[in-house]
N, C-alpha and C positions, 0 to 999 in steps of 0.2 A: 504494500500500500504506500502511496506517495503522499497521503494526507487528505484532509477534508477542506473544502473551500469555505472559508469563514469571512473572507475580506473581499470587498469589491472596490476597485479603484475607478474613480470618475475623473478623467482628464477634463479640466474646465478652465484652462488658462488662455484659450484662444481669444482673439480680438473681436470675432463676430462681425467682420466687415461686410458680409452679405446683407446684414440687416441694418446697416446705417441708414438714417441717423438714430433709429430706435436704440441701438446698442452703444451709442456714444457715452451714455451715463449709466447704463445698466447691463449686466452680463446677459449674453444671449441665452444662457441656461435658465434665466429667470423669465423669459418670454412665456406668456400664459396660453395654455391650451384649455379653453373653457374657463376653469377656475383653479387650475394648478399649474405651477411652472413646469417647464419641460423636464428639468432634472428630477423633479419629484416622481414622475412616472417611472424613471429608471430605478430610483431608490426604493420605491414600493415593490418593483419587480424583484430587486435583490432580496428584500426582506421576505417576500413570499416564497423565495427560492431557498430560504434557510440561512442567508448570510447575516452575520451579527454585526460586522464592522464595516463602516463606510470611510474610505480615504479619498478625499477630494483634492485634486491637484489644481491649485489656484494661482492667480497672478495679480498684478496691480489692478485695482478697480473691481474686485470680485467680492467685496464685503457683503453685498446683498445676499449672496449664497450662504455665508456663515450666519447672517442674521436670520435667514429663513429657517434654518435647522436648529436655531437656538431657542431657549425658553423666552417667551415674551410675557413677562409678569404683568405689565400694565394692561396689555390687551386681554389677557386671560381674566384679570380682575374685572375689567369693564364688561366682558361677556357674561361673567358669572353674576355680576350685579344686575344685569339686564335680563337674566334668565334665558340667555341664548345658549342653551345646553348643547344643541347639535353642532353649532359652530365651534363651541369650546372644545368639545370632544375631537372635532376634526383637526384643530391646530395642535392640540396636545398629542394626538397620535403621531404627528410628524417627529416630535422629539422623544417620545417614549419608546418607540419601536427600535431605535438604532443607537449605536455609538458612532459618532462622527469625529474624524480628525482631519487636519488639513496640512498640506505640504506645498511650499511655494516653488514654482518652476522658474522664476526669475525672468526668463524671456521665452516666448513660444518658439521652440526649435523642433517641432514635429511630434507626432504621436509616440514615436520610439523614445524620444528624450523625456516626454511626460511620464512614460512608464519607468524609465531609468531612474528618475529622481525619487521613486518610491522604494529603491533598493533596501534602504536601512529599515524599512517597515514591513516588508513582505518576505518572510522566511519560510512560508508554506505556500502551497498552491493558492492562487488568487484569481479573481475575475477582473476583467476590465470592461466597463460599460461606457459606451459613447452616448452621451445624453441626446444627441441629435436623432439617433435612431430610437423611436418610440414604437415598441412592439406589443401588439395586443394578442396574447396567446394564452391558451389553457391546456396543459400547465404552462407557467411562465417560461419565456424563452430561456432564461438562465437556468431554470430547473431542468429543462430538457437537456441542456448542455452538461450540467452537473451529473445527470444520470448517465450520459455517455462517458464522461470523464471517469466515473467510478468503474466502468467496464473496461475502458481501454488503458487507463492509468497513464495518460499522457496529455499534453496540451490539446485543447479543442477550440476550433475557430467556428463561429457561426457563418454560414454561407446562404446565399439566395440565388436562384437562377434569374438572370436579368437579360433583357433584349441584347442582341449582339452589338447594336449600335451604342450601347451604354457601357460596355466593358472598360473603355478607356478612362472611366471615372472611378474605378475600383482597383483594389488588389484582387487578382484572379488566381485560382488554384488549378493545377493539373492533379488529377486524382485517379485512384484505383479503388474498386469496391471493397467493402469489408463484409465478408460472409455473415449472414444471419443478423445483420444490423441495417435494416432499411433506413435510408436518409443519412447514413454515415459513410464517410469515405476516408481512405488513407491518402494523405497528401504526398504527391510526388514532387511538386515544384510550386513555387509562388512567384508571381510577376506583378510588380507594382504598376498600375495604370498602363496596360499594354495597348498598342494600336489594335484595332479590331482584327486585322489580318494576322497578328501575332499572338492573340489570346489563346491559351491552351484549352479553355472551356468557357462556358457562360456562367460558371459558379463564382460569384463575387463575394468577397469577404465583407460582412456587415458588422455593425458596431457591438459585437460581443465576443469576448475571448476568455478562455480559462488557460492560465499560464502557470508554469512552474518556475521556481527561483533561478534555474539555469538560464532563463531568458536574459538575465542581467549581464552575464558574461558575454553572451552573443551580441547584445546591444552595445556594450563597451567596445567590442571589436568591429562594430559597424561604422563605416565612414559616413559623413554627411553627404547628402546629394547636392546637386548643383544649386539648390535654393538655400543650402546651409542647414537643412533639416535632417534629422535621423528618422528614417522611416521604419515603423514597426514591422512592416512586411519584409524589409531587407534583413532585419534582425531575426525574424522567424525563418527566413530562408537559410541563414547561417546556422540556426539551431537545428534545422532539418538535417544537417550533416552529421549530427551526433545522436539524434533520437527521432522516433516516429512522431508525426503530427497528424491530427485528424480534423476533418471538416464535418459539421453537423448542419444539415438543412433544417431550418427552423419551421415548425408547423404553426403558422400564425400570420398576422397582418402587420407588415412593417411600414412605418411612415418616416420618411427622411425629412425631419423638420429643420434641417440645416440650410434649406433653400426656401424661398418665399412661396412657391407653388406647393411644395410638399407640406409646408407649415399650414397653409390655408386648407389643404385637403385633410390634414389631421384634425384641425379645429372642427370641420364639418363632420368628420367620422365620429369623433368622441362626443360631439353635441347630440348626434342622432342616436347614440347609445344611452343617453341619459333619459330616464323615464319622465323627469320633470320638464325636459326641453324638447324631446323628440317630436311630439305631435305639432306644437305651434311652430317649431323651427322648420319642419318639413313643409308645412303649409306655406310658410314664408318663401321657402326655396321654390315651391311650385308656382307661386305668384310671379316669381322672376322670369319664369319660362325658360 
């Protein structure tokens, strides 16, 4: 056994330039889907998957994330005095379910570097959750991956089949089947953002990983790319030289909230899942034609 996954790392030091000017003074992770910030969907997924500890990689201007997951005594007192018990329970749930710690990235130097700065805190297998990818799944996406991890005893990457014209936006894997494990593949190679003609498959890496501590040595040996960033995909490719890696096709609905259209689609999707909003909101959408 290589250990139990009890920690989830959330890289959150990016500048969020795709959402300017909204993200000039607030983290993109705090943009709201219906009534919860994007990052909270990922945190709730982690908790529902059995994770106890949340480690958020932050940078300058990310204080709102820390405030969100902290106790808000004045707000709780106000809600309690007004008898707003449902709202009180909702905000208390945020802080009571998890243990949250923070590590600073200094400057955003890529996803691989964001993982690397957690080296001193991750001595056992750990998850990495990219908040931009909000996944509606049952069981939760991370739980599906943890179940695979327990069987294969090695790093697991979440993947999704994407249209051929979109592969250049992702890390893409070449794979071979794993007998008796549908939707699970053994990774043969990884390519970061290949041209369509060079892509080894249409299986794209999406924002969920289960990694083991040996990823840190692989990342330390990985050189920066032409943009000065350390790519996690390149580190994983180096790790593949020393141990098997696996890909798990997630059974669920993924929303890429890191771009404006994906964000808007996610708002509509989650609003239509809400019993208190679905009917009037659908009627409004129908009126728009």
